[in-house]
C-alpha positions as CSV (number, residue, x, y, z in Angstrom):
1,M,7.9,-14.4,0.1
2,V,6.4,-17.1,2.8
3,E,5.4,-14.1,4.9
4,A,4.0,-12.2,1.9
5,Q,1.6,-15.3,1.1
6,R,0.6,-15.7,4.6
7,L,-0.5,-12.1,4.8
8,A,-2.2,-12.4,1.6
9,D,-4.2,-15.5,3.0
10,E,-5.0,-14.2,6.4
11,A,-6.3,-10.8,4.6
12,R,-8.5,-12.9,2.3
13,V,-10.0,-14.6,5.2
14,M,-10.7,-11.3,7.4
15,F,-11.6,-9.4,4.4
16,G,-12.3,-11.3,1.2
17,G,-11.5,-11.3,-1.9
18,P,-10.2,-13.7,-4.5
19,P,-7.1,-16.0,-3.6
20,V,-3.7,-14.3,-4.3
21,R,-0.6,-15.6,-5.4
22,V,2.3,-14.3,-4.5
23,V,5.5,-14.2,-6.8
24,V,8.8,-12.7,-6.7
25,S,10.1,-10.9,-9.7
26,D,11.3,-7.9,-11.2
27,A,9.3,-7.7,-14.6
28,L,7.6,-4.8,-12.9
29,P,6.4,-1.3,-14.2
30,M,8.7,1.3,-13.6
31,H,8.8,2.7,-10.4
32,A,6.7,-0.1,-8.9
33,G,8.0,-2.1,-5.8
34,A,5.1,-4.3,-5.9
35,Q,2.0,-4.9,-8.0
36,Y,-1.3,-6.4,-7.6
37,R,-3.5,-7.9,-10.9
38,D,-5.8,-10.7,-11.8
39,G,-5.1,-12.7,-8.4
40,M,-1.4,-12.3,-8.4
41,L,0.8,-10.5,-6.2
42,V,4.0,-9.5,-7.9
43,I,7.0,-8.5,-5.5
44,A,10.2,-6.9,-6.3
45,P,13.1,-8.8,-5.2
46,A,14.8,-5.4,-3.5
47,I,11.4,-5.2,-1.6
48,A,12.1,-7.9,0.4
49,D,14.2,-6.5,2.4
50,S,13.2,-3.2,2.9
51,P,11.7,-1.8,5.9
52,Y,8.3,-0.8,3.9
53,F,8.1,-4.7,3.0
54,L,4.8,-5.0,4.7
55,P,3.4,-1.8,4.0
56,L,3.6,-1.9,0.8
57,V,2.6,-5.5,0.7
58,A,-0.6,-4.4,2.6
59,H,-1.2,-1.6,0.2
60,E,-1.7,-4.4,-2.8
61,L,-3.6,-6.3,-0.6
62,G,-5.6,-3.6,-0.1
63,H,-6.3,-3.7,-3.8
64,A,-7.5,-7.2,-4.2
65,T,-9.5,-7.4,-0.6
66,L,-11.4,-4.1,-2.4
67,G,-12.5,-5.6,-5.5
68,H,-10.0,-3.2,-7.3
69,V,-9.6,-3.9,-11.1
70,H,-5.8,-3.3,-12.8
71,R,-7.2,-0.4,-14.8
72,A,-9.7,1.9,-13.0
73,A,-12.6,3.8,-15.0
74,G,-10.8,7.0,-15.5
75,R,-7.9,9.1,-13.4
76,E,-10.1,10.3,-10.3
77,D,-11.1,6.5,-10.3
78,A,-7.8,5.1,-10.1
79,A,-6.6,7.8,-7.5
80,R,-9.6,6.8,-5.4
81,Q,-8.5,3.5,-5.5
82,E,-5.1,4.0,-4.3
83,L,-6.0,6.1,-1.4
84,D,-8.7,3.5,-0.5
85,A,-6.1,0.7,-0.5
86,N,-4.2,2.7,1.9
87,A,-6.5,3.1,4.1
88,R,-7.4,-0.6,3.8
89,A,-3.8,-1.4,4.5
90,V,-3.8,0.0,7.6
91,E,-7.3,-2.3,8.3
92,I,-4.8,-5.3,7.4
93,L,-1.6,-4.6,9.5
94,R,-4.1,-3.9,12.3
95,G,-6.1,-7.1,11.9
96,V,-4.0,-9.4,10.3
97,R,-0.5,-8.6,12.0
98,G,-2.3,-7.5,15.0
99,L,-0.6,-3.6,15.0
100,T,-2.6,-1.2,16.8
101,D,-4.4,1.4,14.9
102,R,-1.9,4.2,15.7
103,A,1.0,1.6,14.8
104,A,-0.5,0.5,11.5
105,A,-1.3,4.0,10.5
106,A,2.4,5.0,11.5
107,S,3.6,1.8,9.8
108,M,1.7,3.4,6.3
109,G,2.5,7.0,7.1
110,A,6.4,6.3,7.4
111,Y,6.2,4.5,4.0
112,L,4.2,7.5,2.6
113,A,6.7,10.2,4.1
114,T,9.7,8.3,2.9
115,L,8.0,8.2,-1.0
116,V,7.7,12.3,-0.2
117,R,11.2,12.7,1.4
118,T,12.6,11.3,-1.6
119,N,10.5,12.8,-4.6
120,A,10.0,9.1,-5.6
121,V,8.0,9.2,-9.2
122,M,4.7,8.0,-8.4
123,P,3.5,5.1,-10.9
124,D,0.5,6.0,-13.2
125,G,-2.6,6.3,-12.3
126,H,-1.1,7.2,-8.7
127,P,-1.6,10.5,-6.7
128,P,1.1,12.3,-5.5
129,A,3.0,10.9,-2.4
130,C,2.1,14.2,-0.2
131,A,-1.6,13.9,-1.6
132,Q,-1.5,10.1,-0.1
133,L,0.0,10.9,2.8
134,R,-2.4,13.9,3.7
135,D,-5.6,11.7,3.0
136,L,-4.1,8.9,5.7
137,Q,-3.4,11.5,8.2
138,R,-7.1,12.9,7.5
139,R,-8.5,9.1,7.7
140,Y,-6.5,8.1,11.1
141,P,-5.6,11.3,12.7
142,G,-3.4,10.8,16.0
143,D,0.1,11.9,17.2
144,W,1.9,9.2,15.2
145,V,1.4,12.2,11.9
146,K,4.5,14.0,14.2
147,G,7.7,14.6,11.9
148,L,6.0,13.3,9.0
149,A,6.3,16.8,7.0
150,C,4.8,16.7,3.6
151,V,6.1,19.7,1.4
152,E,5.2,18.9,-2.3
153,R,8.1,19.4,-4.7
154,R,8.0,20.8,-8.1
């Protein structure tokens, strides 16, 4: 997890926020691949080899650099925090990893599109994956969205 810790340290320098300690553990809430809480970023072991490792870690670091607390005041606030963390993840991928705006948005969008495609169960407080993808497309318009269908399943 050296890469995740490096990303956390560099994101803090660039965007502010508390120090973040990265640990690997499978002691996460159901349906969570990673979670930021109280200065600690916990990453599930299976995520380390995932193609979505960087977008997911950047999303959690988005929470840290935006000063999000684990439990937002209400469901609407929690949903807004998730959407804002996605947008900050794009900024982190661009600023810290040196990706272009398009590549950073495409990386985060591909991760969200996978959640849509697999009909992933979202952790408590998270908007549906399709709503998250639509919000990201609204914030970062461009041709990166081609092929990222967003059809919510019931």
